[in-house]
N, CA, C and O atoms as a MOPAC input file, in Angstrom:
PM7 MOZYME 1SCF
protein

 N    -19.76600 1     5.60900 1   -18.72400 1
 C    -19.18400 1     4.29000 1   -18.70100 1
 C    -17.70300 1     4.39900 1   -18.31100 1
 O    -16.98200 1     5.29300 1   -18.75400 1
 N    -17.26600 1     3.41700 1   -17.43600 1
 C    -15.95000 1     3.28800 1   -17.01900 1
 C    -15.17700 1     2.30300 1   -17.85600 1
 O    -15.71100 1     1.23400 1   -18.15200 1
 N    -14.00500 1     2.57600 1   -18.24400 1
 C    -13.28800 1     1.65400 1   -19.10800 1
 C    -11.78100 1     1.58800 1   -18.67200 1
 O    -11.01400 1     2.54300 1   -18.78900 1
 N    -11.43800 1     0.37300 1   -18.16100 1
 C    -10.13800 1     0.14200 1   -17.66600 1
 C     -9.04100 1     0.14800 1   -18.73100 1
 O     -7.85200 1     0.13200 1   -18.41200 1
 N     -9.45800 1     0.17200 1   -20.00700 1
 C     -8.49600 1     0.24400 1   -21.17600 1
 C     -8.30400 1     1.71500 1   -21.60500 1
 O     -7.58900 1     1.93200 1   -22.58200 1
 N     -8.85200 1     2.68000 1   -20.99100 1
 C     -8.72700 1     4.04400 1   -21.35200 1
 C     -7.21500 1     4.55200 1   -21.25400 1
 O     -6.65400 1     4.59500 1   -20.15900 1
 N     -6.60100 1     4.91800 1   -22.38500 1
 C     -5.20300 1     5.21000 1   -22.29600 1
 C     -4.92900 1     6.50400 1   -21.47800 1
 O     -3.80400 1     6.69000 1   -21.01500 1
 N     -5.92400 1     7.39800 1   -21.29100 1
 C     -5.73000 1     8.65800 1   -20.52500 1
 C     -5.62000 1     8.37600 1   -19.10700 1
 O     -5.35200 1     9.30300 1   -18.34300 1
 N     -5.80400 1     7.14000 1   -18.64600 1
 C     -5.63100 1     6.78900 1   -17.22200 1
 C     -4.18200 1     6.75900 1   -16.78400 1
 O     -3.90400 1     6.68100 1   -15.58700 1
 N     -3.19700 1     6.82400 1   -17.78100 1
 C     -1.81300 1     6.75700 1   -17.50000 1
 C     -1.06100 1     8.01600 1   -18.02600 1
 O     -1.41900 1     8.56100 1   -19.07000 1
 N     -0.03400 1     8.45700 1   -17.29900 1
 C      0.76500 1     9.53600 1   -17.74400 1
 C      2.23900 1     9.20600 1   -17.28300 1
 O      2.46800 1     8.87200 1   -16.12100 1
 N      3.15000 1     9.30300 1   -18.16000 1
 C      4.52400 1     9.03000 1   -17.95700 1
 C      5.18500 1     9.87600 1   -16.85200 1
 O      6.13200 1     9.43500 1   -16.20100 1
 N      4.64500 1    11.14500 1   -16.64700 1
 C      5.30500 1    12.05400 1   -15.76000 1
 C      4.66300 1    12.12900 1   -14.35600 1
 O      5.25000 1    12.68600 1   -13.42800 1
 N      3.49000 1    11.57900 1   -14.22500 1
 C      2.77300 1    11.69100 1   -12.89400 1
 C      1.60900 1    10.66200 1   -12.82900 1
 O      1.04800 1    10.18600 1   -13.81600 1
 N      1.34100 1    10.40100 1   -11.60100 1
 C      0.13500 1     9.51600 1   -11.20900 1
 C     -1.11400 1    10.22600 1   -11.75000 1
 O     -1.27300 1    11.44400 1   -11.67000 1
 N     -2.00800 1     9.35600 1   -12.31700 1
 C     -3.33100 1    10.08700 1   -12.76300 1
 C     -4.37100 1     9.64200 1   -11.67400 1
 O     -4.44200 1     8.47200 1   -11.29800 1
 N     -5.15400 1    10.61900 1   -11.20300 1
 C     -6.16500 1    10.40600 1   -10.29500 1
 C     -7.53300 1    10.80100 1   -10.87700 1
 O     -7.73900 1    11.95600 1   -11.25100 1
 N     -8.42800 1     9.87800 1   -10.94800 1
 C     -9.70100 1    10.07400 1   -11.57600 1
 C    -10.80400 1     9.83900 1   -10.49700 1
 O    -10.82800 1     8.75500 1    -9.91500 1
 N    -11.65600 1    10.74400 1   -10.22600 1
 C    -12.78500 1    10.60600 1    -9.33900 1
 C    -13.93900 1    10.02300 1   -10.16200 1
 O    -14.47600 1    10.67000 1   -11.06100 1
 N    -14.29200 1     8.81000 1    -9.83300 1
 C    -15.27800 1     8.03900 1   -10.65900 1
 C    -16.70200 1     8.23400 1   -10.07200 1
 O    -17.68400 1     8.29700 1   -10.81000 1
 N    -16.78000 1     8.32300 1    -8.79500 1
 C    -18.17100 1     8.39200 1    -8.10000 1
 C    -17.97200 1     9.18100 1    -6.84400 1
 O    -16.93900 1     9.05600 1    -6.18600 1
 N    -18.91000 1     9.96700 1    -6.50600 1
 C    -18.81400 1    10.85000 1    -5.35000 1
 C    -20.14200 1    11.05900 1    -4.79300 1
 O    -20.99400 1    11.56800 1    -5.52100 1
 N    -20.45600 1    10.70100 1    -3.48400 1
 C    -21.60700 1    11.01700 1    -2.83400 1
 C    -21.30800 1    11.27400 1    -1.41700 1
 O    -20.13600 1    11.17600 1    -1.05400 1
 N    -22.26800 1    11.60600 1    -0.53300 1
 C    -21.99300 1    11.86700 1     0.84300 1
 C    -21.57600 1    10.54000 1     1.53000 1
 O    -20.91100 1    10.56100 1     2.56600 1
 N    -21.97400 1     9.38800 1     0.94300 1
 C    -21.76900 1     8.12000 1     1.68500 1
 C    -20.55000 1     7.35500 1     1.25400 1
 O    -20.06300 1     6.48400 1     1.97500 1
 N    -20.02600 1     7.69400 1     0.01100 1
 C    -18.87800 1     6.92200 1    -0.50000 1
 C    -18.17100 1     7.73300 1    -1.63800 1
 O    -18.71100 1     8.66800 1    -2.22900 1
 N    -16.98500 1     7.30300 1    -1.86500 1
 C    -16.30200 1     7.89300 1    -2.99700 1
 C    -15.48000 1     6.72200 1    -3.62400 1
 O    -14.94600 1     5.84900 1    -2.93900 1
 N    -15.42600 1     6.78300 1    -5.04600 1
 C    -14.62300 1     5.73900 1    -5.74900 1
 C    -13.68300 1     6.61300 1    -6.56900 1
 O    -14.07800 1     7.54800 1    -7.26600 1
 N    -12.40600 1     6.24300 1    -6.43600 1
 C    -11.25700 1     6.90400 1    -7.08400 1
 C    -10.46200 1     5.93600 1    -7.82500 1
 O    -10.14100 1     4.88900 1    -7.26200 1
 N    -10.10400 1     6.17200 1    -9.04100 1
 C     -9.11300 1     5.30800 1    -9.77000 1
 C     -7.82800 1     6.08700 1    -9.80300 1
 O     -7.77200 1     7.30200 1    -9.99400 1
 N     -6.75900 1     5.26200 1    -9.59400 1
 C     -5.34000 1     5.69100 1    -9.74700 1
 C     -4.63600 1     4.90900 1   -10.86500 1
 O     -4.55900 1     3.68100 1   -10.87500 1
 N     -4.15200 1     5.68300 1   -11.76300 1
 C     -3.44900 1     5.15200 1   -12.89000 1
 C     -1.96100 1     5.31400 1   -12.67100 1
 O     -1.48300 1     6.43900 1   -12.52100 1
 N     -1.22900 1     4.24200 1   -12.65000 1
 C      0.20800 1     4.31900 1   -12.34600 1
 C      0.93500 1     3.79400 1   -13.53800 1
 O      0.51500 1     2.79400 1   -14.12000 1
 N      2.00100 1     4.42100 1   -13.92300 1
 C      3.09800 1     3.85300 1   -14.78400 1
 C      3.96600 1     3.07600 1   -13.85900 1
 O      4.01900 1     3.38000 1   -12.66800 1
 N      4.66100 1     2.07000 1   -14.36000 1
 C      5.56100 1     1.28000 1   -13.53100 1
 C      6.53500 1     2.18500 1   -12.75400 1
 O      7.14800 1     3.05900 1   -13.36700 1
 N      6.69300 1     2.02400 1   -11.51000 1
 C      7.64700 1     2.78900 1   -10.67400 1
 C      7.01000 1     4.02500 1   -10.02000 1
 O      7.60700 1     4.60800 1    -9.11500 1
 N      5.81000 1     4.43400 1   -10.46000 1
 C      5.21300 1     5.60800 1    -9.79200 1
 C      4.74300 1     5.27100 1    -8.42900 1
 O      4.43200 1     4.11000 1    -8.16600 1
 N      4.66600 1     6.26300 1    -7.50000 1
 C      4.32800 1     6.05600 1    -6.11700 1
 C      3.31000 1     7.02600 1    -5.64500 1
 O      3.31900 1     8.21400 1    -5.96900 1
 N      2.38000 1     6.44100 1    -4.82100 1
 C      1.45800 1     7.22900 1    -4.06300 1
 C      2.07300 1     7.25400 1    -2.70400 1
 O      2.08700 1     6.20500 1    -2.06000 1
 N      2.57400 1     8.32300 1    -2.21300 1
 C      3.36900 1     8.45600 1    -0.98900 1
 C      2.54000 1     8.11500 1     0.25000 1
 O      1.31300 1     8.05400 1     0.17100 1
 N      3.14600 1     7.91000 1     1.30700 1
 C      2.58600 1     7.49000 1     2.60800 1
 C      1.60300 1     8.52600 1     3.01500 1
 O      1.87100 1     9.72700 1     3.00400 1
 N      0.38200 1     8.00000 1     3.39900 1
 C     -0.73300 1     8.87100 1     3.84300 1
 C     -1.78300 1     8.06400 1     4.68200 1
 O     -1.61300 1     6.87000 1     4.92800 1
 N     -2.80200 1     8.72200 1     5.08000 1
 C     -3.87700 1     7.93900 1     5.72600 1
 C     -5.19400 1     8.68300 1     5.42700 1
 O     -5.13500 1     9.82900 1     4.98100 1
 N     -6.34900 1     8.09900 1     5.64800 1
 C     -7.65000 1     8.66400 1     5.50100 1
 C     -8.47300 1     8.35600 1     6.72100 1
 O     -8.21700 1     7.38600 1     7.43300 1
 N     -9.45800 1     9.18500 1     6.95700 1
 C    -10.33900 1     8.86200 1     8.12700 1
 C    -11.43700 1     7.96500 1     7.76800 1
 O    -12.25300 1     7.65600 1     8.63600 1
 N    -11.54100 1     7.50300 1     6.53500 1
 C    -12.53900 1     6.54100 1     6.13100 1
 C    -11.98000 1     5.11900 1     6.05100 1
 O    -10.76100 1     4.95000 1     6.03200 1
 N    -12.81800 1     4.11100 1     6.00400 1
 C    -12.37000 1     2.76300 1     5.67800 1
 C    -12.03100 1     2.85100 1     4.11400 1
 O    -12.76000 1     3.40600 1     3.29200 1
 N    -10.87000 1     2.24900 1     3.84100 1
 C    -10.47700 1     2.30300 1     2.42500 1
 C    -10.33500 1     0.83500 1     1.93100 1
 O     -9.64500 1    -0.00400 1     2.51000 1
 N    -11.05300 1     0.61100 1     0.80800 1
 C    -11.05000 1    -0.67600 1     0.13900 1
 C    -10.23300 1    -0.46800 1    -1.09800 1
 O    -10.60800 1     0.32600 1    -1.96000 1
 N     -9.09000 1    -1.18400 1    -1.21300 1
 C     -8.19700 1    -1.03200 1    -2.37400 1
 C     -8.23800 1    -2.25600 1    -3.26300 1
 O     -8.00100 1    -3.35900 1    -2.77000 1
 N     -8.51500 1    -2.12700 1    -4.49600 1
 C     -8.62200 1    -3.24900 1    -5.44600 1
 C     -7.65900 1    -2.89800 1    -6.63200 1
 O     -7.67000 1    -1.76700 1    -7.11700 1
 N     -6.86600 1    -3.83700 1    -7.07000 1
 C     -6.03500 1    -3.74400 1    -8.24100 1
 C     -6.90200 1    -4.22600 1    -9.43000 1
 O     -7.31900 1    -5.38300 1    -9.49300 1
 N     -7.14500 1    -3.31100 1   -10.34500 1
 C     -7.88700 1    -3.71700 1   -11.47500 1
 C     -7.04400 1    -4.20100 1   -12.62700 1
 O     -7.48600 1    -5.02800 1   -13.42400 1
 N     -5.82900 1    -3.68800 1   -12.71900 1
 C     -4.80100 1    -4.02900 1   -13.69700 1
 C     -3.46100 1    -3.92100 1   -13.06500 1
 O     -3.24600 1    -3.06600 1   -12.20500 1
 N     -2.54400 1    -4.76900 1   -13.46600 1
 C     -1.07900 1    -4.67500 1   -13.06400 1
 C     -0.83500 1    -5.28900 1   -11.70900 1
 O     -1.57000 1    -6.15600 1   -11.23600 1
 N      0.29600 1    -4.77100 1   -11.06900 1
 C      0.77100 1    -5.26700 1    -9.81100 1
 C      1.31300 1    -4.02200 1    -8.97300 1
 O      2.06600 1    -3.19400 1    -9.48500 1
 N      0.91100 1    -3.95100 1    -7.74600 1
 C      1.45500 1    -2.92100 1    -6.86200 1
 C      1.98100 1    -3.50600 1    -5.56800 1
 O      1.61000 1    -4.58900 1    -5.11600 1
 N      2.91300 1    -2.67200 1    -4.98100 1
 C      3.33500 1    -2.99700 1    -3.63400 1
 C      2.66100 1    -2.09200 1    -2.67700 1
 O      2.74000 1    -0.87000 1    -2.80700 1
 N      1.96200 1    -2.68700 1    -1.66600 1
 C      1.25600 1    -1.85400 1    -0.67700 1
 C      2.08200 1    -1.97700 1     0.62000 1
 O      2.34700 1    -3.06300 1     1.13300 1
 N      2.46600 1    -0.78800 1     1.10900 1
 C      3.19600 1    -0.76300 1     2.36600 1
 C      2.24800 1    -0.18100 1     3.41000 1
 O      1.77700 1     0.95300 1     3.33300 1
 N      2.00000 1    -1.07900 1     4.42400 1
 C      1.23300 1    -0.69100 1     5.64000 1
 C      2.19900 1    -1.06200 1     6.80400 1
 O      3.40000 1    -0.80800 1     6.71800 1
 N      1.67800 1    -1.63700 1     7.84100 1
 C      2.62600 1    -2.11500 1     8.86400 1
 C      3.38600 1    -3.27900 1     8.35700 1
 O      4.43500 1    -3.62700 1     8.89900 1
 N      2.86700 1    -3.91700 1     7.28900 1
 C      3.64300 1    -4.99500 1     6.58500 1
 C      3.57500 1    -4.63900 1     5.07700 1
 O      2.77200 1    -3.80400 1     4.65900 1
 N      4.39600 1    -5.26200 1     4.32000 1
 C      4.42400 1    -5.04300 1     2.85900 1
 C      3.81200 1    -6.22400 1     2.20400 1
 O      4.08700 1    -7.38400 1     2.50900 1
 N      2.93200 1    -5.85500 1     1.25100 1
 C      2.15800 1    -6.86700 1     0.37900 1
 C      2.30200 1    -6.55700 1    -1.08500 1
 O      2.35600 1    -5.38700 1    -1.46400 1
 N      2.36400 1    -7.54000 1    -1.89200 1
 C      2.18700 1    -7.32400 1    -3.29400 1
 C      0.79600 1    -7.84100 1    -3.72800 1
 O      0.36100 1    -8.94700 1    -3.40800 1
 N      0.14800 1    -6.94700 1    -4.47700 1
 C     -1.21900 1    -7.19600 1    -4.94100 1
 C     -1.23300 1    -7.14400 1    -6.44100 1
 O     -0.69300 1    -6.22000 1    -7.05000 1
 N     -1.86900 1    -8.16400 1    -7.05300 1
 C     -2.00800 1    -8.24400 1    -8.46300 1
 C     -3.44600 1    -8.01000 1    -8.89700 1
 O     -4.31700 1    -7.92600 1    -8.03200 1
 N     -3.74000 1    -7.90300 1   -10.16000 1
 C     -5.03200 1    -7.63000 1   -10.73100 1
 C     -6.02800 1    -8.65400 1   -10.16400 1
 O     -5.77000 1    -9.85700 1   -10.18400 1
 N     -7.13800 1    -8.17400 1    -9.67200 1
 C     -8.10200 1    -9.09000 1    -9.07100 1
 C     -8.00500 1    -9.23000 1    -7.58200 1
 O     -8.89800 1    -9.81600 1    -6.97000 1
 N     -6.98200 1    -8.72900 1    -6.97900 1
 C     -6.79200 1    -8.77200 1    -5.51300 1
 C     -7.02500 1    -7.41000 1    -4.85700 1
 O     -6.73600 1    -6.36800 1    -5.44700 1
 N     -7.53500 1    -7.43100 1    -3.66700 1
 C     -7.72900 1    -6.23100 1    -2.84200 1
 C     -7.59000 1    -6.40500 1    -1.38100 1
 O     -7.44400 1    -7.51700 1    -0.87400 1
 N     -7.63700 1    -5.29600 1    -0.69900 1
 C     -7.57000 1    -5.28500 1     0.76300 1
 C     -8.40100 1    -4.20600 1     1.30300 1
 O     -8.80300 1    -3.26500 1     0.61900 1
 N     -8.66900 1    -4.38300 1     2.66100 1
 C     -9.44700 1    -3.32000 1     3.34100 1
 C     -8.49000 1    -2.76400 1     4.35300 1
 O     -7.80300 1    -3.52200 1     5.03800 1
 N     -8.42500 1    -1.41400 1     4.46800 1
 C     -7.67000 1    -0.73600 1     5.46500 1
 C     -8.56100 1    -0.04300 1     6.46000 1
 O     -9.55800 1     0.56000 1     6.06500 1
 N     -8.27100 1    -0.09800 1     7.61800 1
 C     -9.09600 1     0.65000 1     8.66500 1
 C     -8.81600 1     2.10800 1     8.63100 1
 O     -7.75600 1     2.55800 1     8.19400 1
 N     -9.79300 1     2.84800 1     9.10400 1
 C     -9.59500 1     4.36600 1     9.17700 1
 C     -8.21700 1     4.67000 1     9.93900 1
 O     -7.85100 1     4.01800 1    10.91700 1
 N     -7.54200 1     5.66400 1     9.41600 1
 C     -6.33500 1     6.11500 1     9.96600 1
 C     -5.12700 1     5.26900 1     9.84300 1
 O     -4.10000 1     5.58800 1    10.44300 1
 N     -5.18900 1     4.13700 1     9.05300 1
 C     -4.09600 1     3.26100 1     8.79200 1
 C     -3.28500 1     3.82500 1     7.73000 1
 O     -3.76200 1     4.04200 1     6.61600 1
 N     -1.91600 1     4.10400 1     8.06800 1
 C     -0.99700 1     4.65100 1     7.19200 1
 C     -0.64300 1     3.60300 1     6.02800 1
 O     -0.47900 1     2.40500 1     6.26100 1
 N     -0.55300 1     4.11900 1     4.88000 1
 C     -0.21800 1     3.22000 1     3.69600 1
 C      0.40800 1     3.99100 1     2.56500 1
 O      0.19700 1     5.20000 1     2.46800 1
 N      1.18900 1     3.33100 1     1.68200 1
 C      1.71600 1     3.88900 1     0.49500 1
 C      1.65900 1     2.78000 1    -0.59200 1
 O      1.69500 1     1.58600 1    -0.29300 1
 N      1.57000 1     3.22400 1    -1.83600 1
 C      1.53800 1     2.22100 1    -2.94000 1
 C      2.63000 1     2.56400 1    -3.98600 1
 O      2.91800 1     3.72800 1    -4.26500 1
 N      3.18200 1     1.55000 1    -4.51300 1
 C      4.22000 1     1.68000 1    -5.56600 1
 C      3.84600 1     0.66400 1    -6.71900 1
 O      3.63200 1    -0.52900 1    -6.50500 1
 N      3.79700 1     1.19600 1    -7.82600 1
 C      3.46300 1     0.41500 1    -9.01600 1
 C      4.66300 1    -0.48600 1    -9.54900 1
 O      5.68700 1     0.02800 1    -9.99900 1
 N      4.47400 1    -1.85200 1    -9.47300 1
 C      5.44200 1    -2.79500 1    -9.94700 1
 C      5.41800 1    -2.99700 1   -11.46500 1
 O      6.33500 1    -3.54900 1   -12.07300 1
 N      4.26900 1    -2.49500 1   -12.05700 1
 C      4.01800 1    -2.55400 1   -13.45500 1
 C      2.95700 1    -1.43400 1   -13.74200 1
 O      2.36400 1    -0.86100 1   -12.82800 1
 N      2.76100 1    -1.16600 1   -15.04200 1
 C      1.63300 1    -0.21000 1   -15.27700 1
 C      0.35700 1    -0.78600 1   -14.61000 1
 O     -0.01100 1    -1.93800 1   -14.84400 1
 N     -0.29600 1     0.03200 1   -13.78800 1
 C     -1.36400 1    -0.53400 1   -12.89900 1
 C     -2.49100 1     0.47900 1   -12.81700 1
 O     -2.29700 1     1.69100 1   -12.91300 1
 N     -3.68700 1    -0.08400 1   -12.63200 1
 C     -4.89900 1     0.71400 1   -12.29800 1
 C     -5.47000 1     0.15300 1   -11.01300 1
 O     -5.73200 1    -1.04400 1   -10.89900 1
 N     -5.66300 1     1.05700 1   -10.02900 1
 C     -6.09800 1     0.80000 1    -8.75100 1
 C     -7.43100 1     1.50700 1    -8.42300 1
 O     -7.58300 1     2.70900 1    -8.64300 1
 N     -8.34500 1     0.76200 1    -7.91600 1
 C     -9.64400 1     1.35900 1    -7.49600 1
 C     -9.65700 1     1.55400 1    -5.96000 1
 O     -9.32900 1     0.64800 1    -5.19500 1
 N    -10.03000 1     2.71300 1    -5.57000 1
 C    -10.09300 1     2.99600 1    -4.14800 1
 C    -11.53600 1     3.30500 1    -3.83600 1
 O    -12.13500 1     4.13000 1    -4.52500 1
 N    -12.15200 1     2.65600 1    -2.78500 1
 C    -13.49500 1     2.92900 1    -2.35800 1
 C    -13.38800 1     3.47200 1    -0.88200 1
 O    -12.93100 1     2.75600 1     0.00900 1
 N    -13.79700 1     4.68000 1    -0.66400 1
 C    -13.78200 1     5.29600 1     0.62700 1
 C    -15.14400 1     5.29800 1     1.21400 1
 O    -16.05300 1     5.86800 1     0.61100 1
 N    -15.36900 1     4.65400 1     2.43900 1
 C    -16.66800 1     4.56400 1     3.01400 1
 C    -16.52300 1     4.92000 1     4.54100 1
 O    -15.67600 1     4.33600 1     5.21700 1
 N    -17.27500 1     5.79300 1     5.03700 1
 C    -18.09200 1     6.79200 1     4.39000 1
 C    -17.13200 1     7.77200 1     3.69600 1
 O    -15.92600 1     7.74300 1     3.94100 1
 N    -17.65600 1     8.61000 1     2.85800 1
 C    -16.82600 1     9.67500 1     2.18400 1
 C    -16.19700 1    10.54300 1     3.22400 1
 O    -16.87500 1    10.89100 1     4.19000 1
 N    -14.97900 1    10.91200 1     3.10500 1
 C    -14.31600 1    11.73800 1     4.13700 1
 C    -15.00800 1    13.06000 1     4.39000 1
 O    -14.93300 1    13.61000 1     5.48900 1
 N    -15.69200 1    13.57900 1     3.35500 1
 C    -16.47800 1    14.77700 1     3.57900 1
 C    -17.51100 1    14.65600 1     4.66600 1
 O    -17.81500 1    15.63200 1     5.35300 1
 N    -18.06800 1    13.43400 1     4.83500 1
 C    -19.08100 1    13.14700 1     5.83100 1
 C    -18.55300 1    13.29400 1     7.22000 1
 O    -19.24500 1    13.75400 1     8.12800 1
 N    -17.21700 1    12.86400 1     7.38700 1
 C    -16.56700 1    13.01000 1     8.65500 1
 C    -16.52600 1    14.53100 1     9.02800 1
 O    -16.85900 1    14.93300 1    10.14200 1
 N    -16.08500 1    15.36300 1     7.99800 1
 C    -15.90600 1    16.74200 1     8.21700 1
 C    -17.19500 1    17.44400 1     8.62900 1
 O    -17.21200 1    18.31400 1     9.50000 1
 N    -18.27300 1    17.03000 1     7.96400 1
 C    -19.59900 1    17.59200 1     8.22700 1
 C    -20.07200 1    17.23900 1     9.65800 1
 O    -20.58400 1    18.06500 1    10.41400 1
 N    -19.85200 1    15.91700 1     9.96800 1
 C    -20.20500 1    15.49400 1    11.22800 1
 C    -19.52400 1    16.28700 1    12.38700 1
 O    -20.14300 1    16.70800 1    13.36300 1
 N    -18.21800 1    16.44400 1    12.18500 1
 C    -17.48400 1    17.24800 1    13.24200 1
 C    -17.94400 1    18.69000 1    13.28900 1
 O    -18.01000 1    19.27900 1    14.36800 1
 N    -18.26900 1    19.28100 1    12.12800 1
 C    -18.71200 1    20.66400 1    12.10500 1
 C    -20.07000 1    20.82100 1    12.84400 1
 O    -20.34700 1    21.82800 1    13.49600 1
 N    -20.85100 1    19.81300 1    12.70500 1
 C    -22.20800 1    19.85400 1    13.33300 1
 C    -22.17900 1    19.38400 1    14.78200 1
 O    -23.21600 1    19.44200 1    15.44200 1
 N    -21.05200 1    18.92200 1    15.31100 1
 C    -20.88900 1    18.46200 1    16.59300 1
 C    -21.62500 1    17.21000 1    16.82600 1
 O    -22.21600 1    17.00600 1    17.88600 1
 N    -21.59900 1    16.33700 1    15.81900 1
 C    -22.30800 1    15.02000 1    15.85900 1
 C    -21.25600 1    13.99700 1    16.32800 1
 O    -20.15100 1    13.99300 1    15.78700 1
 N    -21.55200 1    13.14600 1    17.29600 1
 C    -20.69500 1    12.06600 1    17.75400 1
 C    -20.92100 1    10.84000 1    16.81900 1
 O    -21.86700 1    10.78200 1    16.03300 1
 N    -20.03400 1     9.91800 1    16.95600 1
 C    -20.11900 1     8.71900 1    16.13900 1
 C    -21.44900 1     7.99800 1    16.32500 1
 O    -21.93200 1     7.39100 1    15.36900 1
 N    -22.02600 1     8.02900 1    17.42600 1
 C    -23.31500 1     7.38400 1    17.65200 1
 C    -24.49900 1     8.06700 1    16.97600 1
 O    -25.58500 1     7.49000 1    16.91800 1
 N    -24.30900 1     9.32100 1    16.45000 1
 C    -25.33800 1    10.09300 1    15.82600 1
 C    -25.24000 1    10.09800 1    14.37700 1
 O    -26.05600 1    10.75200 1    13.72800 1
 N    -24.29400 1     9.41400 1    13.78800 1
 C    -24.10300 1     9.47600 1    12.30400 1
 C    -25.14400 1     8.58200 1    11.62200 1
 O    -25.16700 1     8.48600 1    10.39500 1

């Protein structure tokens, strides 16, 4: 069972990352932020669907957006982004397909049309 009220999702000294679901096709990751904590600028090879489950975050992409609980966005593969918690926040990330799938496809010499 997943519980957004779980107090172990937050730590005063660092961001908490919890892998909630993992398959070859998708991954779901929860990020527990205390106010002011940052997930630094990065990108992924998957489509990223970011949803704020609790709190408020600032999402920096090519533009800056503030997202509150119940709001989300979709980021295209390779889109750079960073998150900053404006309050204690819980963020759910869905990666489709799982980044591991990309690695396996490249290893096997599969093109995008063969996936």
